C-alpha positions as CSV (number, residue, x, y, z in Angstrom):
1,M,-0.1,-0.3,-0.1
2,A,3.0,2.3,0.3
3,C,2.9,3.1,-3.4
4,C,-0.5,4.2,-3.1
5,N,0.2,6.6,-0.4
6,R,2.9,8.2,-2.5
7,R,0.7,9.0,-5.1
8,R,-1.9,10.0,-2.8
9,E,0.8,12.3,-1.6
10,A,1.6,13.6,-4.7
11,L,-1.6,14.5,-5.9
12,A,-2.1,16.9,-3.0
13,S,1.3,18.6,-3.6
14,D,0.3,19.3,-7.2
15,P,-1.6,22.9,-7.4
16,A,-3.5,21.6,-10.8
17,A,-4.6,18.3,-9.5
18,R,-7.0,20.7,-6.4
19,A,-7.9,23.1,-8.2
20,P,-11.7,22.8,-8.9
21,A,-13.1,21.7,-12.8
22,T,-14.7,24.4,-14.3
23,R,-17.2,24.5,-17.6
24,P,-15.7,26.8,-19.8
25,A,-17.7,29.8,-21.6
26,P,-19.2,29.1,-24.5
27,P,-18.0,30.8,-27.8
28,A,-19.3,33.7,-28.6
29,S,-21.7,32.9,-31.5
30,T,-23.2,30.5,-29.4
31,R,-24.0,33.6,-27.1
32,A,-27.4,35.5,-27.1
33,A,-28.2,39.0,-25.5
34,I,-31.3,38.8,-23.1
35,R,-33.0,41.5,-21.2
36,Y,-34.8,41.0,-17.5
37,L,-38.0,42.5,-17.0
38,G,-39.1,41.7,-13.5
39,G,-38.5,44.3,-10.7
40,E,-36.6,42.1,-8.4
41,A,-33.2,40.2,-8.3
42,V,-34.0,36.4,-10.1
43,S,-31.7,33.8,-10.5
44,V,-32.7,31.4,-12.9
45,R,-31.3,28.1,-14.5
46,G,-31.4,27.6,-18.0
47,P,-33.4,24.9,-18.8
48,V,-31.2,23.4,-21.6
49,T,-27.6,23.9,-20.9
50,G,-28.0,24.1,-16.8
51,L,-26.1,26.5,-16.3
52,A,-27.7,29.7,-13.9
53,Y,-28.1,33.2,-14.8
54,A,-28.4,36.4,-12.4
55,F,-30.4,39.5,-13.0
56,S,-31.4,42.1,-11.0
57,P,-33.4,45.8,-12.3
58,H,-29.3,47.2,-12.2
59,Q,-28.1,44.8,-14.4
60,A,-30.9,43.5,-16.1
61,Q,-28.8,42.6,-19.5
62,R,-26.7,40.1,-20.3
63,G,-25.6,37.2,-22.5
64,I,-27.1,34.1,-22.2
65,D,-26.5,30.2,-23.8
66,R,-27.8,30.6,-27.0
67,R,-29.7,27.3,-26.6
68,D,-31.4,28.5,-23.4
69,L,-32.6,31.3,-25.1
70,A,-35.9,30.4,-26.4
71,P,-37.2,28.3,-22.9
72,L,-36.4,31.9,-21.3
73,L,-38.3,34.1,-23.7
74,R,-41.3,32.1,-23.1
75,S,-41.2,33.0,-19.7
76,R,-42.3,36.1,-20.5
77,L,-40.0,37.2,-17.4
78,F,-37.0,38.3,-20.5
79,A,-37.2,40.1,-23.9
80,R,-34.3,40.1,-26.0
81,A,-31.6,42.9,-26.0
């Protein structure tokens, strides 16, 4: 079992191995601009991608993954920017 412990120690000392995995942002060509029409801050999850989007009256416009656009527009809380 000594070999397993050495391997574990080597991984623990490697900063890249400890960094959390992040999902890269999609390319700009797959992004769509959307504007939130509500009056209070809200966080929604894209129904297709599962990505979280946060909106508020002060930050009402942002880019989202194009695949989430149609379902969010149907909610009537958003409009195309």
